[in-house]
C-alpha positions in Angstrom: -82.7 -114.6 -108.4 -84.6 -111.9 -106.6 -82.7 -110.3 -103.7 -85.6 -108.5 -102.0 -89.4 -109.2 -101.7 -91.9 -106.8 -100.2 -94.5 -109.0 -98.4 -97.8 -107.3 -97.5 -100.6 -108.5 -95.2 -103.1 -107.2 -92.7 -101.9 -105.8 -89.4 -103.7 -108.0 -86.9 -101.5 -110.3 -84.7 -102.8 -113.3 -86.5 -102.1 -111.8 -90.0 -98.6 -110.8 -88.8 -98.0 -114.4 -87.5 -99.1 -115.8 -90.9 -96.8 -113.3 -92.7 -93.9 -114.4 -90.6 -94.6 -118.1 -91.4 -94.3 -117.4 -95.1 -91.2 -115.1 -94.6 -89.5 -117.9 -92.6 -90.2 -120.5 -95.2 -88.8 -118.3 -98.0 -85.7 -117.4 -96.1 -85.1 -121.0 -95.2 -85.3 -121.9 -98.9 -83.4 -118.9 -100.1 -80.9 -117.8 -97.4 -79.8 -114.7 -99.2 -83.3 -113.3 -99.7 -84.4 -110.2 -97.9 -88.1 -110.1 -97.0 -89.5 -106.6 -96.1 -92.8 -107.0 -94.2 -95.5 -104.4 -94.8 -98.7 -104.4 -92.7 -101.9 -102.4 -93.3 -105.5 -102.1 -92.4 -108.3 -103.1 -94.9 -111.9 -102.1 -95.2 -112.9 -105.1 -93.1 -110.4 -104.0 -90.4 -111.5 -100.4 -90.3 -115.3 -101.0 -90.1 -115.8 -103.0 -86.9 -119.5 -102.1 -86.5 -121.2 -103.5 -89.6 -121.8 -107.3 -89.4 -119.8 -109.2 -91.9 -122.9 -110.6 -93.6 -124.1 -107.0 -94.2 -120.8 -105.9 -95.8 -119.9 -106.2 -99.5 -119.3 -109.9 -100.3 -116.2 -109.2 -102.4 -112.9 -109.1 -100.6 -113.5 -106.8 -97.6 -110.2 -108.1 -96.1 -108.3 -108.5 -99.3 -109.2 -106.0 -102.1 -107.1 -103.2 -100.6 -104.0 -105.4 -100.5 -104.6 -106.6 -104.0 -104.5 -103.0 -105.2 -101.1 -102.6 -103.5 -99.8 -105.6 -105.3 -100.9 -104.3 -108.7 -99.5 -100.8 -108.0 -96.1 -102.3 -107.0 -96.2 -101.3 -103.3 -96.0 -105.0 -102.5 -94.7 -108.1 -104.3 -96.3 -110.9 -102.3 -99.6 -110.8 -100.4 -100.4 -113.3 -97.6 -104.1 -113.8 -97.0 -106.3 -116.1 -95.0 -107.5 -117.9 -98.1 -111.1 -118.2 -96.9 -111.3 -114.3 -97.1 -110.7 -114.3 -100.8 -113.7 -114.2 -103.3 -114.2 -117.5 -105.2 -114.2 -115.5 -108.5 -110.7 -114.2 -109.3 -110.0 -110.9 -111.0 -107.2 -110.2 -113.5 -103.8 -108.7 -112.5 -102.9 -111.2 -109.8 -103.3 -114.8 -108.9 -102.8 -117.3 -106.1 -99.6 -119.3 -106.8 -99.1 -121.2 -103.6 -99.9 -122.1 -100.0 -98.2 -123.5 -97.0 -99.1 -126.6 -95.0 -102.7 -126.1 -94.0 -103.6 -125.6 -90.3 -106.6 -127.2 -88.7 -109.8 -126.7 -90.7 -112.2 -127.0 -87.7 -113.9 -124.4 -85.5 -113.8 -124.3 -81.7 -116.5 -123.4 -79.3 -115.6 -121.6 -76.0 -118.2 -121.6 -73.3 -118.1 -119.8 -69.9 -117.9 -122.3 -67.1 -120.5 -120.3 -65.3 -122.9 -121.1 -68.2 -122.3 -124.8 -68.0 -125.8 -125.5 -66.6 -127.8 -122.8 -68.4 -130.8 -123.9 -70.5 -130.6 -120.9 -72.9 -127.3 -119.8 -74.4 -126.1 -116.8 -76.4 -123.1 -117.5 -78.7 -120.9 -114.9 -80.4 -120.1 -115.7 -84.0 -119.6 -113.7 -87.2 -120.6 -116.6 -89.6 -124.0 -117.5 -91.0 -122.5 -121.0 -91.7 -121.6 -121.6 -88.1 -125.0 -120.4 -86.9 -126.8 -122.6 -89.3 -124.9 -125.8 -88.6 -124.1 -125.4 -84.9 -127.8 -124.6 -84.1 -128.5 -128.2 -85.1 -125.4 -129.8 -83.4 -124.9 -128.0 -80.1 -128.2 -129.0 -78.4 -127.0 -132.7 -78.7 -123.3 -132.0 -78.0 -123.5 -129.9 -74.9 -124.3 -131.4 -71.4 -126.7 -128.6 -70.9 -130.4 -129.3 -71.3 -130.9 -126.5 -73.8 -134.3 -124.9 -74.6 -132.9 -122.1 -76.7 -129.6 -121.2 -78.4 -129.1 -117.8 -80.2 -126.1 -116.4 -82.1 -124.9 -112.8 -82.0 -122.6 -111.0 -84.3 -119.0 -110.2 -83.2 -116.3 -108.3 -85.0 -112.6 -107.7 -84.4 -109.4 -109.8 -84.1 -109.1 -112.9 -81.9 -108.0 -110.9 -78.8 -110.9 -108.5 -79.2 -113.5 -111.3 -79.6 -112.3 -113.0 -76.4 -112.3 -109.7 -74.5 -115.9 -109.1 -75.6 -116.9 -112.6 -74.4 -115.2 -112.2 -71.0 -116.6 -108.8 -70.4 -120.1 -109.3 -71.9 -123.3 -111.1 -71.1 -123.0 -113.7 -73.8 -122.1 -117.3 -72.9 -119.8 -118.5 -75.7 -117.7 -117.8 -78.7 -117.0 -119.7 -81.9 -113.7 -119.1 -83.7 -111.4 -120.9 -86.2 -109.1 -123.4 -84.5 -106.3 -122.4 -86.9 -106.3 -118.9 -85.4 -106.0 -120.3 -81.8 -103.3 -122.8 -82.8 -101.2 -120.2 -84.7 -101.3 -117.6 -81.9 -100.4 -120.2 -79.2 -97.5 -121.6 -81.3 -96.0 -118.2 -82.0 -92.8 -117.9 -80.1 -91.8 -114.2 -80.4 -92.4 -111.6 -77.6 -94.3 -109.5 -80.1 -97.3 -111.8 -79.7 -96.9 -112.6 -76.0 -99.9 -110.5 -75.0 -102.2 -112.4 -77.3 -100.9 -115.8 -76.0 -101.3 -114.7 -72.4 -104.8 -113.3 -73.0 -105.9 -116.7 -74.4 -104.5 -118.7 -71.6 -105.9 -116.4 -69.0 -109.4 -116.5 -70.6 -109.2 -120.3 -70.7 -109.2 -120.4 -66.8 -112.9 -119.6 -66.9 -113.9 -121.3 -70.2 -114.7 -124.8 -71.4 -113.8 -125.6 -75.0 -114.9 -128.0 -77.8 -113.5 -128.8 -81.2 -116.4 -128.9 -83.7 -116.5 -132.0 -85.9 -116.4 -131.4 -89.7 -119.1 -134.0 -90.3 -121.7 -131.7 -88.7 -119.9 -128.3 -89.1 -117.7 -128.4 -92.3 -115.4 -125.4 -92.5 -115.6 -122.3 -94.6 -114.0 -123.2 -97.9 -110.2 -122.8 -97.5 -110.3 -122.2 -93.7 -106.9 -122.8 -92.1 -105.1 -122.3 -95.4 -102.9 -119.3 -96.5 -103.1 -117.8 -100.0 -99.9 -116.5 -101.5 -100.9 -113.9 -104.1 -98.5 -112.3 -106.6 -98.8 -110.2 -109.8 -99.5 -112.3 -112.9 -96.4 -111.3 -114.7 -93.9 -112.1 -111.8 -92.7 -115.4 -113.2 -89.5 -115.5 -111.1 -91.3 -114.9 -107.8 -93.9 -117.5 -108.9 -91.2 -120.1 -109.2 -89.9 -119.3 -105.8 -93.3 -119.5 -104.2 -94.1 -122.7 -105.9 -90.9 -124.2 -104.4 -92.2 -123.7 -100.9 -95.9 -124.5 -101.6 -97.8 -127.5 -100.4 -99.3 -128.8 -103.6 -101.6 -131.3 -101.9 -103.2 -128.6 -99.6 -103.5 -126.3 -102.6 -105.5 -128.9 -104.6 -107.8 -129.6 -101.7 -108.5 -125.9 -101.1 -109.3 -125.3 -104.8 -111.7 -128.2 -104.6 -113.5 -126.7 -101.6 -113.8 -123.3 -103.3 -115.2 -124.9 -106.5 -117.9 -126.6 -104.3 -118.8 -123.3 -102.7 -118.8 -121.6 -106.1 -121.3 -124.1 -107.4 -123.7 -122.8 -104.8 -123.0 -119.1 -105.7 -119.9 -118.6 -103.6 -119.3 -115.8 -101.0 -118.5 -115.7 -97.3 -122.2 -114.8 -96.6 -123.3 -118.3 -97.5 -124.7 -120.6 -94.9 -122.7 -123.4 -96.4 -119.6 -125.3 -95.2 -117.4 -127.4 -97.5 -114.6 -129.6 -96.3 -112.3 -132.0 -98.2 -110.2 -134.2 -96.0 -107.4 -136.3 -97.5 -106.2 -139.5 -95.9 -103.9 -142.3 -97.0 -106.8 -144.5 -98.1 -109.0 -141.7 -99.7 -110.9 -138.5 -99.3 -113.9 -137.4 -97.3 -116.0 -134.6 -98.7 -118.6 -132.8 -96.5 -121.0 -130.1 -97.6 -123.6 -128.9 -95.2 -125.8 -125.9 -94.7 -128.5 -124.0 -96.6 -128.5 -122.3 -100.0 -129.8 -118.8 -100.6 -133.0 -120.3 -101.9 -133.6 -122.2 -98.6 -132.5 -125.6 -99.8 -131.0 -127.8 -97.1 -127.7 -129.5 -98.0 -126.3 -132.4 -96.0 -123.7 -134.5 -98.0 -120.8 -136.5 -96.7 -119.1 -139.0 -99.0 -115.9 -141.1 -98.9 -113.9 -141.6 -102.1 -111.4 -144.5 -101.7 -108.1 -144.3 -103.5 -108.3 -148.0 -104.3 -111.4 -150.1 -104.7 -111.6 -153.9 -104.3 -112.3 -155.3 -107.8 -115.9 -156.6 -108.2 -116.4 -155.9 -104.5 -120.2 -156.2 -104.7 -120.3 -159.1 -107.1 -122.4 -162.0 -105.8 -124.2 -160.2 -103.0 -127.8 -161.3 -102.5 -130.7 -160.3 -100.3 -129.6 -162.6 -97.5 -125.9 -162.9 -98.1 -124.6 -160.0 -96.1 -123.9 -159.4 -92.4 -125.0 -157.6 -90.3 -128.4 -156.4 -91.5 -128.5 -154.1 -88.5 -125.9 -153.1 -85.9 -127.6 -155.2 -83.2 -126.7 -158.4 -85.1 -123.0 -158.2 -84.6 -122.8 -159.2 -80.9 -120.1 -161.8 -80.5 -119.2 -161.0 -76.8 -120.9 -160.4 -73.5 -119.4 -157.4 -71.7 -118.4 -157.7 -68.1 -117.5 -154.5 -66.2 -114.1 -154.3 -64.5 -115.2 -152.8 -61.3 -111.6 -151.9 -60.2 -111.5 -149.3 -62.9 -114.2 -147.2 -61.3 -112.0 -145.8 -58.5 -109.2 -145.0 -61.1 -111.6 -143.0 -63.1 -113.1 -141.1 -60.2 -109.6 -140.0 -59.1 -108.3 -139.2 -62.5 -107.2 -135.6 -63.1 -105.4 -133.6 -65.8 -105.5 -136.6 -68.1 -106.7 -137.1 -71.7 -109.4 -139.7 -71.8 -110.2 -141.4 -75.1 -113.6 -143.1 -75.2 -114.3 -145.4 -78.1 -117.7 -146.6 -76.9 -120.0 -144.8 -74.5 -120.5 -147.9 -72.4 -116.7 -148.0 -71.8 -117.5 -145.4 -69.2 -119.7 -146.7 -66.4 -123.1 -144.9 -66.1 -122.4 -143.9 -62.5 -118.9 -142.5 -63.2 -118.3 -138.7 -63.4 -115.0 -137.5 -64.6 -113.2 -134.5 -63.1 -113.4 -131.3 -65.1 -109.6 -131.1 -65.3 -109.6 -134.0 -67.7 -109.9 -133.7 -71.5 -112.5 -136.1 -73.0 -112.3 -137.3 -76.6 -114.9 -139.5 -78.2 -114.4 -141.9 -81.2 -117.5 -140.5 -83.0 -120.7 -138.5 -82.9 -122.8 -141.3 -81.4 -120.4 -141.7 -78.5 -120.2 -137.9 -78.0 -124.0 -137.5 -77.9 -124.5 -140.4 -75.5 -121.9 -139.0 -73.1 -123.4 -135.5 -73.3 -126.8 -136.9 -72.2 -124.9 -138.2 -69.2 -123.6 -134.7 -68.4 -120.1 -135.4 -69.6 -118.3 -132.5 -71.2 -116.8 -133.8 -74.4 -113.9 -131.8 -75.9 -113.9 -133.3 -79.4 -114.1 -136.5 -81.4 -112.4 -138.5 -84.1 -115.5 -138.2 -86.2 -115.6 -141.9 -86.9 -112.4 -141.5 -89.0 -110.1 -143.5 -86.7 -107.6 -142.3 -84.2 -104.8 -142.0 -86.7 -106.8 -140.0 -89.2 -108.4 -137.7 -86.6 -106.3 -137.9 -83.4 -107.2 -136.7 -80.0 -105.6 -133.5 -78.7 -105.6 -130.7 -76.2 -104.5 -127.5 -78.0 -103.5 -125.8 -74.8 -101.3 -128.3 -73.0 -99.5 -131.6 -73.5 -101.4 -134.5 -71.8 -100.9 -138.1 -71.2 -103.8 -140.0 -72.9 -105.7 -143.0 -71.5 -108.0 -145.1 -73.6 -111.0 -146.8 -72.0 -111.4 -150.2 -73.6 -111.5 -153.9 -73.0 -108.8 -155.9 -71.3 -107.5 -157.5 -74.5 -107.0 -154.3 -76.5 -103.5 -154.3 -77.9 -103.3 -150.6 -78.8 -99.7 -149.6 -78.7 -100.3 -145.8 -79.1 -102.0 -145.2 -75.8 -102.1 -146.6 -72.3 -105.2 -148.8 -71.9 -107.5 -148.7 -68.9 -109.6 -151.8 -69.1 -113.1 -150.9 -68.0 -114.7 -154.2 -69.2 -113.9 -157.7 -70.3 -115.2 -159.4 -73.5 -116.5 -162.9 -72.9 -117.1 -164.8 -76.2 -120.6 -166.2 -76.9 -121.6 -168.9 -79.3 -121.9 -167.8 -82.9 -124.8 -168.8 -85.2 -123.3 -171.2 -87.8 -125.4 -169.4 -90.5 -123.0 -166.5 -90.3 -120.4 -168.4 -92.5 -122.9 -168.5 -95.4 -122.6 -164.8 -96.0 -120.6 -163.4 -98.9 -120.2 -159.8 -97.6 -119.4 -158.5 -94.1 -119.1 -155.2 -92.3 -116.9 -155.2 -89.2 -117.3 -152.7 -86.3 -114.1 -154.0 -84.7 -111.1 -156.2 -85.5 -111.9 -158.1 -82.3 -115.2 -159.2 -83.7 -113.5 -160.2 -87.0 -110.8 -162.2 -85.2 -113.5 -164.0 -83.1 -115.5 -164.9 -86.3 -112.6 -166.3 -88.3 -111.3 -168.3 -85.3 -114.6 -170.2 -85.2 -115.3 -170.2 -89.0 -112.0 -169.7 -90.9 -113.9 -169.9 -94.3 -115.2 -166.4 -93.6 -111.8 -165.1 -94.6 -112.7 -165.9 -98.3 -115.6 -163.4 -98.2 -115.6 -159.7 -99.0 -115.1 -157.5 -96.0 -115.8 -153.8 -95.2 -114.9 -151.5 -92.3 -114.7 -147.9 -91.3 -111.7 -145.8 -92.0 -109.6 -146.4 -88.9 -107.5 -149.1 -87.3 -110.1 -151.8 -87.9 -109.5 -151.5 -91.6 -105.7 -151.7 -91.2 -105.9 -154.8 -89.0 -108.4 -156.7 -91.2 -106.5 -155.7 -94.3 -103.4 -157.4 -92.9 -105.4 -160.6 -92.2 -107.4 -160.6 -95.5 -105.4 -158.7 -98.1 -107.2 -157.5 -101.2 -110.6 -158.4 -99.7 -111.3 -155.4 -97.5 -112.8 -152.1 -98.6 -113.2 -149.0 -96.3 -116.5 -147.1 -96.1 -117.5 -143.9 -94.3 -119.6 -145.9 -91.8 -121.9 -148.9 -91.5 -124.9 -147.0 -92.9 -122.9 -146.0 -96.0 -121.9 -149.7 -96.6 -125.5 -150.9 -96.0 -126.9 -148.4 -98.5 -124.4 -149.7 -101.1 -125.0 -153.3 -100.3 -128.8 -152.9 -100.6 -128.4 -151.2 -104.0 -126.5 -154.2 -105.3 -128.5 -157.0 -103.7 
């Protein structure tokens, strides 16, 4: 077995942190191994004036390091995988990756810009500019009339310094970079951690949903590159590699390659893997000006003959307004709790769970269940920090990357969620159901509460075929109607499929 490995990477704090992550994994797996760390600047590091989309499209952060591998100056290179060209060159190859960090982007906005109608955002990515130009006007509580993007170069600390000292209002960066810097424990990176935390005192933040802003292919993943002939090192790297993450990244890169590849593309491609299937999202604009907006769910298992027997009038609901099984009654006592709430995470599954006249303190962290809830809250001037993207709380959980928080879920009084404390802001009072509902063969359920209400009145509904979204509703109904429930991306996805088969 090899006794020493020369590991080479870029010399920014983030690159060093990533190199240390790989070194730690190797030494944990091979305790007698010596790992020599070598750090260097690349073309992309040395030229901080040329915008990235004006620089050569092939490996401005990676080609110099690849040459050192081939020459023998290094044995193993650690890259941010998104920086590598989609077309590989001979001499080296990527043989592994570690567990992938968060794929999403984050927006940081000066608190002093909270009420501005025109915003200037720092970003080095045509993809971010394209996709966030569409999303942010609906996601921010500002009444925006204009949003513009301006190029920014340099490491994470440099970018935050430019934001804090400049006239621009906001900055978009990869969440993986923020997470890795904050989680680094050594004194070497203390300055970077403190700079981020100090900047945060004057900034609001948001985590951008992948459904509207899919990541750069491979964002958040590390690429472990070696010489092609180094079979012994290959075996060692593969023993610490996350094969599932590797497969998903390769799939994203193939998607990007199908559109021409390159980090200058205005295209994001994300592949998310969950226990029940994969969600693929591709969004942006091709070099020919073609708009792309695709999001599909591929289940691991399908219910056999799921659409068999569906007819024009045999599915329910035909629109979201049909599935009303309860009358909502506000719990007025919750209003004072919400008004006095501070330094708490607030999960909001439906926008009407938060009373129209309630404003939350800015010290709280607000997480929505999906885009619809987010946009409605934003119109009511609520700053939303992120959402579960309609994937369910388990698949896309709430979080505050900067501090641990107790989370409170706003819901109805009968919610039995065991993962969060519930604040009941409304009661559900059952209403009479139309007997014709039991004649349907196919159902889509927005909540398990509605399903339980329906089968309590008409138990024969259990024999029908059922559909849900990807979260807890699927798990609950699957337990009550095994082998008769199929998950879909959302109601609109199910309705499209039903109408095709009816």
